[in-house]
Residue frames as qw, qx, qy, qz and C-alpha x, y, z in Angstrom:
[[0.443, -0.782, 0.085, 0.430, -83.50, -80.65, 205.72],
 [0.620, 0.732, 0.000, 0.283, -81.50, -78.50, 203.35],
 [0.560, -0.681, 0.184, 0.436, -77.86, -77.68, 203.81],
 [0.591, 0.792, -0.095, 0.124, -75.17, -76.11, 201.70],
 [0.765, -0.386, 0.179, 0.483, -71.41, -76.14, 201.49],
 [0.305, 0.934, -0.165, -0.086, -69.06, -73.53, 200.14],
 [0.873, -0.074, 0.176, 0.448, -65.82, -74.85, 198.64],
 [0.116, 0.970, -0.174, -0.126, -63.06, -72.34, 198.27],
 [0.892, 0.246, -0.041, 0.376, -59.99, -73.29, 196.25],
 [0.496, -0.566, 0.120, 0.647, -56.57, -71.92, 196.99],
 [0.342, 0.842, -0.148, -0.391, -55.45, -69.24, 194.57],
 [0.758, -0.035, 0.547, 0.354, -53.87, -70.84, 191.55],
 [0.026, 0.523, -0.432, -0.734, -52.17, -69.78, 188.36],
 [0.812, 0.457, 0.150, -0.332, -53.66, -70.51, 184.95],
 [0.876, 0.059, 0.366, 0.309, -51.96, -72.79, 182.47],
 [0.515, 0.772, 0.089, 0.362, -51.02, -70.01, 180.03],
 [0.159, -0.922, 0.285, -0.206, -49.14, -68.02, 182.67],
 [0.792, -0.412, 0.434, 0.122, -47.24, -71.12, 183.72],
 [0.809, 0.397, 0.274, 0.337, -46.13, -71.61, 180.12],
 [0.295, 0.896, -0.048, 0.329, -44.59, -68.09, 180.12],
 [0.499, -0.805, 0.321, 0.011, -42.18, -68.58, 183.04],
 [0.798, 0.454, -0.323, 0.232, -38.54, -69.39, 182.37],
 [0.760, -0.407, -0.115, 0.493, -35.34, -69.96, 184.29],
 [0.449, 0.186, 0.054, 0.872, -33.25, -66.85, 184.77],
 [0.231, -0.731, -0.274, -0.580, -36.21, -64.73, 185.87],
 [0.012, -0.268, 0.601, -0.753, -36.17, -63.10, 189.28],
 [0.092, -0.329, -0.917, 0.208, -38.63, -64.67, 191.73],
 [0.181, 0.514, 0.348, -0.763, -40.61, -61.40, 191.91],
 [0.329, 0.323, -0.490, -0.740, -40.94, -61.38, 188.09],
 [0.221, -0.082, -0.957, -0.167, -42.13, -64.97, 188.25],
 [0.023, 0.442, 0.752, -0.489, -44.76, -64.11, 190.85],
 [0.271, 0.487, 0.005, -0.830, -45.95, -61.17, 188.80],
 [0.309, 0.210, -0.734, -0.568, -46.15, -63.39, 185.71],
 [0.213, -0.228, -0.950, 0.015, -48.14, -66.10, 187.55],
 [0.344, -0.486, -0.179, -0.783, -50.30, -63.60, 189.42],
 [0.805, -0.519, -0.220, -0.184, -50.26, -65.61, 192.65],
 [0.258, -0.711, 0.609, -0.237, -48.08, -66.01, 195.75],
 [0.357, 0.220, -0.908, -0.005, -46.46, -69.41, 196.38],
 [0.755, -0.395, -0.379, -0.361, -48.77, -71.96, 197.96],
 [0.756, -0.638, 0.131, 0.063, -46.01, -73.03, 200.37],
 [0.147, 0.765, -0.627, 0.006, -42.25, -73.26, 200.71],
 [0.967, 0.024, -0.235, -0.099, -41.20, -76.85, 200.10],
 [0.870, -0.174, -0.098, 0.452, -37.54, -76.67, 201.04],
 [0.032, 0.966, -0.225, 0.125, -34.88, -74.17, 202.22],
 [0.875, 0.079, -0.242, 0.412, -31.17, -75.02, 202.20],
 [0.550, -0.639, -0.071, 0.533, -28.30, -73.53, 204.25],
 [0.421, -0.011, 0.344, 0.839, -26.91, -71.89, 201.10],
 [0.202, 0.403, 0.120, -0.884, -30.10, -69.86, 200.65],
 [0.226, -0.029, -0.768, -0.598, -31.68, -71.94, 197.87],
 [0.456, 0.166, 0.550, -0.680, -35.45, -72.04, 198.24],
 [0.051, -0.181, -0.880, -0.437, -37.96, -74.35, 196.55],
 [0.401, 0.162, 0.251, -0.866, -41.36, -72.71, 196.21],
 [0.165, 0.289, 0.926, 0.180, -44.52, -74.64, 195.32],
 [0.354, 0.194, -0.047, -0.914, -47.23, -72.92, 193.27],
 [0.493, 0.331, 0.792, -0.146, -50.57, -74.47, 192.38],
 [0.315, 0.334, -0.350, -0.816, -51.90, -74.35, 188.84],
 [0.727, 0.262, 0.529, -0.351, -54.61, -76.11, 186.93],
 [0.275, -0.100, 0.787, 0.543, -54.13, -78.19, 183.82],
 [0.565, 0.335, -0.104, -0.747, -56.38, -77.89, 180.79],
 [0.433, 0.050, 0.897, 0.076, -58.14, -80.99, 179.49],
 [0.383, 0.172, -0.453, -0.786, -59.95, -81.52, 176.21],
 [0.528, 0.177, 0.745, -0.368, -63.27, -83.31, 176.53],
 [0.374, 0.254, -0.565, -0.691, -64.77, -85.00, 173.49],
 [0.845, 0.093, 0.328, -0.412, -67.50, -87.43, 172.61],
 [0.438, -0.356, 0.755, 0.333, -65.57, -90.44, 171.27],
 [0.545, 0.389, 0.720, 0.184, -67.94, -91.53, 168.51],
 [0.333, 0.882, 0.333, -0.005, -68.82, -88.11, 167.12],
 [0.002, 0.963, -0.230, -0.137, -65.67, -85.94, 167.53],
 [0.795, 0.445, -0.289, 0.292, -62.31, -86.40, 165.88],
 [0.738, -0.224, -0.303, 0.560, -59.03, -86.38, 167.85],
 [0.332, 0.107, -0.063, 0.935, -58.32, -82.67, 167.34],
 [0.295, -0.503, -0.235, -0.778, -61.77, -81.41, 168.24],
 [0.509, -0.459, -0.676, 0.272, -63.48, -81.00, 171.59],
 [0.167, -0.873, -0.046, -0.457, -63.84, -78.40, 174.26],
 [0.367, 0.338, -0.594, 0.631, -61.40, -77.29, 176.92],
 [0.647, -0.680, -0.257, -0.230, -62.25, -77.88, 180.54],
 [0.185, -0.761, 0.531, -0.323, -60.36, -77.37, 183.77],
 [0.786, 0.092, -0.605, 0.083, -58.24, -80.34, 184.73],
 [0.755, -0.521, -0.325, 0.229, -56.68, -81.36, 188.04],
 [0.185, -0.949, 0.247, -0.058, -54.53, -79.17, 190.27],
 [0.884, 0.126, -0.182, 0.411, -50.77, -79.78, 190.02],
 [0.469, -0.791, 0.054, 0.389, -47.72, -78.31, 191.72],
 [0.556, 0.744, -0.135, 0.345, -45.22, -76.07, 189.99],
 [0.730, -0.559, -0.013, 0.392, -41.92, -76.40, 191.91],
 [0.371, 0.866, -0.097, 0.322, -39.68, -73.38, 191.42],
 [0.770, -0.359, -0.113, 0.516, -36.09, -73.39, 192.74],
 [0.158, 0.942, -0.050, 0.290, -34.52, -69.97, 193.39],
 [0.677, 0.117, -0.390, 0.614, -30.95, -69.31, 194.49],
 [0.391, -0.519, -0.410, 0.641, -29.91, -66.96, 197.31],
 [0.090, -0.160, 0.167, 0.969, -30.05, -63.97, 194.93],
 [0.486, 0.453, 0.413, -0.623, -33.70, -64.71, 194.02],
 [0.389, 0.432, -0.564, -0.586, -32.95, -65.93, 190.50],
 [0.907, 0.077, 0.246, -0.332, -34.98, -68.92, 189.27],
 [0.070, -0.540, 0.807, 0.228, -32.63, -71.81, 188.51],
 [0.045, -0.034, -0.980, -0.190, -35.03, -74.73, 188.02],
 [0.595, 0.062, 0.098, -0.795, -38.70, -75.17, 187.17],
 [0.114, 0.033, -0.989, -0.093, -40.48, -78.50, 187.52],
 [0.658, -0.192, -0.126, -0.717, -44.08, -79.71, 187.37],
 [0.010, -0.114, 0.956, -0.271, -45.08, -82.38, 189.85],
 [0.595, -0.183, -0.403, -0.671, -48.35, -84.16, 189.14],
 [0.740, -0.243, -0.627, 0.022, -47.89, -86.74, 191.91],
 [0.205, 0.198, -0.521, 0.805, -46.85, -84.40, 194.70],
 [0.493, -0.674, -0.494, -0.244, -49.17, -84.42, 197.69],
 [0.067, 0.490, -0.437, 0.751, -48.50, -81.86, 200.40],
 [0.531, -0.364, -0.759, 0.099, -49.37, -83.85, 203.51],
 [0.200, -0.202, -0.442, 0.851, -49.05, -80.80, 205.78],
 [0.274, 0.032, -0.116, -0.954, -51.87, -79.04, 203.94],
 [0.500, -0.250, -0.742, -0.371, -54.27, -82.00, 204.10],
 [0.128, -0.052, 0.646, -0.751, -56.60, -81.28, 207.00],
 [0.204, -0.481, -0.831, -0.191, -60.00, -82.48, 207.98],
 [0.149, -0.163, 0.175, -0.959, -62.43, -79.71, 208.86],
 [0.097, -0.460, -0.872, 0.139, -65.43, -80.48, 211.03],
 [0.145, -0.427, -0.252, -0.856, -68.35, -78.16, 210.39],
 [0.123, -0.241, -0.772, 0.575, -69.62, -77.58, 213.95],
 [0.330, 0.223, 0.082, -0.913, -72.08, -74.96, 212.76],
 [0.554, 0.069, -0.614, -0.558, -73.64, -77.49, 210.36],
 [0.380, -0.148, -0.890, 0.202, -73.88, -80.09, 213.12],
 [0.042, 0.252, 0.529, -0.809, -75.50, -77.53, 215.43],
 [0.443, 0.176, -0.202, -0.856, -78.00, -76.51, 212.71],
 [0.524, -0.011, -0.797, -0.300, -78.87, -80.15, 212.08],
 [0.271, -0.218, -0.833, 0.431, -79.43, -80.84, 215.75],
 [0.188, 0.231, 0.264, -0.917, -81.48, -77.66, 216.13],
 [0.519, 0.096, -0.458, -0.715, -83.66, -78.71, 213.22],
 [0.460, -0.105, -0.882, -0.017, -84.09, -82.16, 214.68],
 [0.151, -0.275, -0.703, 0.638, -85.14, -80.80, 218.10],
 [0.206, 0.339, 0.213, -0.893, -87.37, -77.95, 216.95],
 [0.552, 0.265, -0.336, -0.715, -89.06, -79.45, 213.86],
 [0.543, 0.115, -0.805, -0.210, -88.76, -83.19, 213.59],
 [0.162, -0.064, -0.863, 0.474, -89.25, -84.13, 217.21],
 [0.351, 0.232, 0.388, -0.820, -92.44, -82.03, 217.71],
 [0.613, 0.237, -0.418, -0.628, -93.88, -83.35, 214.45],
 [0.443, 0.067, -0.894, 0.026, -93.17, -86.93, 215.61],
 [0.035, 0.144, 0.747, -0.647, -94.86, -86.25, 218.95],
 [0.509, 0.251, 0.047, -0.822, -97.97, -84.80, 217.20],
 [0.592, 0.194, -0.668, -0.407, -98.10, -87.85, 214.97],
 [0.326, -0.004, -0.910, 0.255, -97.82, -90.25, 217.91],
 [0.192, 0.160, 0.569, -0.784, -100.41, -88.38, 219.99],
 [0.569, 0.182, -0.216, -0.772, -103.04, -88.71, 217.21],
 [0.589, 0.075, -0.776, -0.212, -102.88, -92.51, 217.24]]
């Protein structure tokens, strides 16, 4: 039985665009620079300060330890991390922070693939069971 799975990542900014953002930018300029919308709003205060969370991906350098020197290797995509951006009530960015240990528990969900289960059961009933019955009837 063959099955497939499509994994779709959330939209994320690249490492170079994250390096270009600075405090003092307007939040719309920051979004244009990153090229993505915030992944979620982490916190809103009564004074209008908002903490946005953006996803971006780190770059890692892979190397073969015995053959390659420290400064050589090839870049690969690293893990996803959160970029926490604090904006005041006027929309000006006042603080930028990277959080590598943040886990958004609200976004962690378990998805049950009912279509996959139904396909598996259909295959079992229409292919495997008749083949088993033919095999047993020959003996």
